[in-house]
N, C-alpha and C positions, 0 to 999 in steps of 0.2 A: 636492451629493451626491444621487443618484437612488436611491430605495428600490424594489426589485423584489419584488412579491408574486404575480405571475402574473395579476393582474386589473386593475390600475389604471394601467398605463403609458400615457402620452399621447404623441402625436406630437411635442409640444414637448420632452418628456423625451428622446425618441429623438434629437432634434437636439442636445441638450446632451451626451448620452453620446458621440455621434459626434464632437463637437468636443473631447472630452477629459475631460468631467466623470466622476468615479468613480461606480460603481454598486454597491450593496450589497443582499444578500438580506434581506428583511424576516423577522423571527422567525416570523410566521404562515405564510409560504411554506415556510420550513425545516421547520416543524412538520408540514406536510402530507406530507412525503416519506416519513416512517417507515412509514405505513400501506400505501402502495402498494409500498414496498420489501418489506415482509413478505409481501405477496401473491406477488411474484415468487419470493422465497426458498422459500415453501411449494410453489409449482409445481415448482421445480427439485428439491426434496427428494422430492416425490411422483412425479417423473418424468412429469409431465403434458405432453401435447403442446401447446406454446405457440409460436406463430410467432415466429421470431427469437430464441427463448430456448432451446428444446429442439428446434428445427428449423433447417434452412438458410433461405436468403433467396431471394426472388423465385421463380424456377422451381423452386428447391430447397426450397420450403415443405413438401413431403411427405417430406423426408429427415430422419429422426429423429437427434438429437444426444444423446449420453449426458450425464448430469449432470457427469461428470468432464471433459467437453470443453466445457462451457458457457462457461467464461471464455475459453478459447482461441478459440472461435467469434467472440467479440467483437473481439479484436485482429486476427484474420484479416479480419474485415469491414472494418476501417479500412484495412488494408494493401491489400486487393484493390480497394476502391472509390475509392482516391485516384488517380483516372485523369484528373484535370483537366489542361487544357493552356492555353497562352496567357499573356498578361501577368497579373501579380497584380492582384487587386481593390484599389482604393484603401484606404488605412489607415482612413479614417473609416467606410467600409462594413464592414470586418472588425471594427472596434471595436463597431459597432452589432450586428453578427451575433453576437458573443460574448454581448452583453447580452440579445438577443432569445432566444437558445437557452436561456440561464439562466432568463429570465422564463417561458418556456413550460414548462420542467421544474418550476418552482416551483408550478405548478398542482397538482402531486401526482398526475398521471395517467400518468407514464412509468416509475415503478418504479426510480428511481435513488437512490443514496445522497446524503446532504448533501455528502459530501466532493467529489463530482464537480461540483456546482453551485458550491461554494466555490472550487474550483480554476479553473473558468471565469472567475469574477469576479476572482480573484486575478491571473490572467494579464492581464485587461483593465486592472485598476488598476495593475499593474506596468509597463504600457506594452508588453507582449508582443503583437505583431500577427502572427498566423500568416500565412504566405505561402499565399494561396488563389488558384489559377489561375481566371481569369474564365470560361473556357469548359469545357463538359462536362456541364452539367446539363440534363436533359429536363423538370424541373419537375413530376415526379410520382414517388411514393415520396420526395418531398421533393427537396431539393438534394443528392443523395447524394454526388456526386464532390467539389464544393467543401467541403461540410461535413466530409467525411472528411479532407481536407487540414487543415482547422481543428482537427479532433479529434486528429489525429496528434500535435500539439505537446503535448497534455495527457498523452500516454503516453511522451513523450521521443523522438518521431520527427518526421519532417517538418522544416520550416524555419519560422523566424519572424524578423521585424524587431524589434530592440530597440536603442533609442538610435541609430537611423540605420544600424545594421549588420544585414546578413542573416546569420543564424546557424543552425546545426543546432538543432532544437527542444530537445534535451536541454541544449545549452549556454545557450540563452536562459532556460530554467527555472533552471539553476544560477546564472546571473548575477543573476537576480531573487530568489534564495533560496527557490525552490520545488522540490518534489519531484514527479517524474512519478507518475501514478496507475496502479495495476494495476486494470484493468477487471473488474467483476463481471458476472454474467449480465444481459443486456438493455441494459447501459450503452452499448456501442458503437452499437447500433441506435438507442437514444434520442438519441444525439448527432447522428446524421446523417439521421434520418427526419423532416425538417421543411422548412418553407418560408422559413427565416430569411435565406438569401442573397438570394433574389429580393425578399423583403420589405424587407430593409435597403437594397438598391439603389433600390427603388421609393419608400420613405419619404423618402430624401434627395433623390431627383429631385422628388418632390412638394413638399417644403419649398422647394427652390430655384425651382420653377415658380411657387409662390405668391408669392414675392418678385418674380419677373420679371413676373407679371401686374400687380401694383401699379405696378412701374416702367414697364411698357408704357403705362399710363394717363398717367404724368407725361411720358414722352417724346412720346407722341401729342399731348398738350396743347401742348408746345413746338412741335411741327411745325404744329399747328393755327394757332398764332400766326404762325409764319414764313410760312405760306401765306394769312394773313389770313382764317381760317376763320370759320364762322357758328355760334356756340354755341347758337343757338336750337334746333338739333337735339337738344340735350341737356336740354331743358326737362322738368321733373317730369311735366307733364301727358301728354307723349308716352309716357313710360315707364309711367305708371300704367295706360294702356289696353292694355299688353302686359306684364303684371306678372311677368316672370321676375326672380327675385331678383338674379342676376348682372348683368343689364342695368341694373337700378335702381342697383346699387352702382357700376358703372362710370360711369354718367351722373353720379351724385352726386360721384364723384371728379373728373370733368372740370370740373364746375361750380365746385368748390372751387379747383381748380388754376388756373382761368382768371379768378378774381375779380380785379377791378381792371385787367384787360387793356385797353390802348388800341390793340392791334394787331388784335384780333378785329373782325369786321364784322357788320352787320345784314343780313337778307335784302333783296336788291335794291341794296345799297350798292355792291358790286363784282360780285356774281353773285346769282342767285335762290336757288340751293342748291349745296351742296358736292358733290364726288364722293363715292362710297361710302366710300373709305378715311378720310375725315374724318367724314362724316355718320353712318356706321354703326358707329363705334367702340364705342358702348355695346352694340350687338347682338352684335358679334363677340367683343369682350373679355368681355362678359357670359356668352356661351355657354360660353366656356372656364372662367369662374369657377364656373358651375353644374356643369360636368364635374368640376372639382377638388374640389367639395364631396362629390360621390359617391365619388370616388377616396379622399379623406381619410377618409370614413366606413368604407370597406372596409378601408383600412390600419389604422385605429384598432382595428377588430375583430381583424384578423390579428395585431397585435403582442401581443395578450393571448389568443391561441388555443393550444390543445393540438393539435399537428400531428404527433404521433408515431403509430406503429402497431406492435403493438397498444397500446391504452390501458387503464389500470388504474382500476377503480372499486371501491375498497376497501370502500365502504359498502353495496355491493349485497348483498342478503340471500342470494341464491343464488350459490354459488361459481362456477357456470357463467357468471354475468353479471359477474364481477369482472374478467375479461380479455376484451376485445372487439376483434376485428380489424375495421377499417373503412378509410375513405379520407380521413381528415383531412389527410393529407400532400399531397393533390392540389392543385396550385397554380393551378387555374383562376380562383378569385376574384381573385388578385393578377395573373394574366396578363391578364385582361380589363381590369382597372383600369389596368394599365401601358400596354396598347395604347390605351386611351381617352385616357391622358395624352398620348401621342405625337400622336394625331389632333387633340386639342384645341389643343395648342401649335402644330401645323402652321399652323392658320389665323391665329394671332397673328403668326407670322413672315412669312407671305405678305402680310398686310396692312401690316406694318411695312416690308417691302421696297418695296411699291408707293408708300408715302408717301416713302420715300427717293428713288425714281425721280422723283416729282413735285418734290422739292426741287432736284434737279440738272438736270432737263430744262427748258430755257427755254420750250418750248412748253406746259408745264403749270404752271410755278411762279409765274405772275402777275407777272413783271417781275424776278425774281431773276437774277443773272448766270448764264450757262451754266456748269454744273458748279461753281458757287459759287466762281469765280475772276474777278478783274477784268482778267486778261490772257489771255483765252480764245484758244487757238491756240498761243501761245507756251507757255502753261501748260495742263495737263490738269485741274487742280483736283482735285475729289473724284469724277471720272468712275469710277474703278475701285472706289471704295467701294461703289457700287451693284452692280457686278459681283460683289464678294465676298458681299454680302447675297443676291443672286440665286442664287449657287452654293450657299450654305448652305440657302436655301429649297428648292431642288431636291433637295438631299441629304436634307432632312427629309421630303420627299414619299416618297422611297424607304423611309426608316426608319419611316414611318407605316403601312406595310403590316403588318397584324396578325400577330403570331406565334402568338396563341392559337387561330387557326383550323387550325393545323398539328398533326399528330400522327404519330409513328413508333413502332410497337410495339417493346417491348424485353423482355428476359429471357424469350426463347423464347415470346413472345406472352402471358405471364402478365400483364405490364403493358402492356395493349393500347390504352390511350389516355393520352397525356401532355399537359401544358399548355404546354410551352415558355415557362413563366412567367419564367425567369431571362433568356432571350433578350429577351422583351418588356420586362422592366425595364431591361436594359442598353441596349436601343435607345432607350427613353424617356429615360434619362440622357444619351445622346448628343444627342437632340433638344433637351433643356434646355440643354446646353452650346452647341449651335449657335444656339439662340434668343438666348442672352445676347449673342452676337457680332452677330446680325442687328439686335437692338435697339441695340447699341452703334453700329452703322453709321448707323442713323437718328439717334441722339442726336448723333453727330459732325456730320452734315449739317445737322441742325436748329440746332445752336449756331452753325455757320458762317453759315447763312442769316440768323439773327437779327442777326448782326454787320453785315450789309448793310442792316438796318432800324434798330431802336433798342432795345437791350437794356433800357433804362430804362422802356420802355412795356409790358414783359411783365406778365402776371398774377403774383400772389404765388407760387403753386406753380411756374409755369413759370420764374419768375426764379430760384427755388431750384435747379431742374433745370439751367438754363443755367449758374449759378455752379458747381454741382458738376462739370459737364463741363469748365469752364475751369480747375478745380483739377488736372485730369488732363492736358489738352491745350490749347494755346493756339490762337489764330486762325491758319489756314494762309494767311499772306501771301505764300507762295511754294510751289512744288511741293516736297513732302517725302513721305517714306514714311508712308502712313496705316496700315499694318499694326500697328505698335506702339501707335498711338492707339486703334485698335479693340480690341486686347487689353487695354489699360489701362482703357478705359471698360467693357468686359465684366467685368473684375475688380471694378470699382466697383459694378456691378449685383449681382454674386453675393455681395459682402461687405456689401451693404445700405448702402453709402455714399450712393447716390442717395436711397434711401428715408429714411434718417436726415435728410438735408438737407431733403427735402420735408416730413417730419413736423415738423421744427422750424419750418417756415414756415406750414403749414396744418393740422397735426395728422395723425395716422396715416391712411393711405388704407384704404378698406374692401377 
């Protein structure tokens, strides 16, 4: 069980929630809600002009709303802003989104009642997954459209998945034994004015990318042995004079993985130095590691951020400072981080595909059979595996174009700069999925190549990577469809099967 208090949620906690672990509001978080709620209620009673409480939204910020209409304003907001389109977001993303919205509200700066937070978490823990279309967010003023779809279920509207069925929101609540909530002033706005959709997508993409980076070291080590590589390039002394942390970590991983190898060679034994895709693995993999460290730090801040507008500061001495309008909903920090993730992973995939080409190309493989088949001509072997990897690499190049440099004004130019953060995060998630398949293609080819050499001569870590591959797919002793093999190996990367095997052999990779 994960406790939410608005301040101490970790990225590891996020991953557990997305995977199905329950989340509960901590008492100290609930205790913060009353003071900010009292500020809102006083503002309504005094008919103060407060954005989104006694005014309209966006371009309508100067349109006054009477206290008698303040509650109606909130339900109208959800209805009108549920303009999302496209396929629903994956259930793990929506689960995390429910938890992150609750965690943000528990900071006590949004002016909502405890009942709203409790219903958010009750839906999460009951297995209610709102149907949230993936497209429609500009990533400023928060993820307005997708969060509106999520919030509709709380008031008995919209749609949700429950037990594998797609149901009307009211029916999903009924089956879970929950009652819809009648929104109070400010609560509709508090539900949708945030970055939780883009953050949820980015957090899970970052988690999977972290696993894939460690797996990429193990697969690269296996390829290094298949190509009789020179591990002298991974020596600590070389890394020490260019002391990027990620480079040092990747080189240390490679040294551990290749311990006891009888396939690797010394400088001058077969060649003086390796091509860049072997020799520069620490530099390229390491650069991505350093980028992921920045991305992780950004996301760790964001999951504990108050991203609503206006925000309530009940302890402010001056009543005029208790309700402040600002721009914490703007998704630029997440947008830039997500774009960075796509760029960083693009280089990992590009390098993996070039190693795949070396394995299948007889002019580059150092004596391995052409396309890793012993009946070349009659059989095509793994020729098309490299094609698939190349296709995915090129797709990732397109997806690496940053979304965060774009902006289209909205709400009659009141919202005149937006982040496109949700687009950036969704692109990054696709790059991660593509990278898993690119690495799987290399893994398939490297295991096939080793079978033409001597699997018993592999290093400790590489032997574990080879054995993990062989539990999914056997040696291709005749032409067969490689697509299912690539998909199976990609799944083994994403569910950490490879990492678990390597960890058992050499310890956890950095």
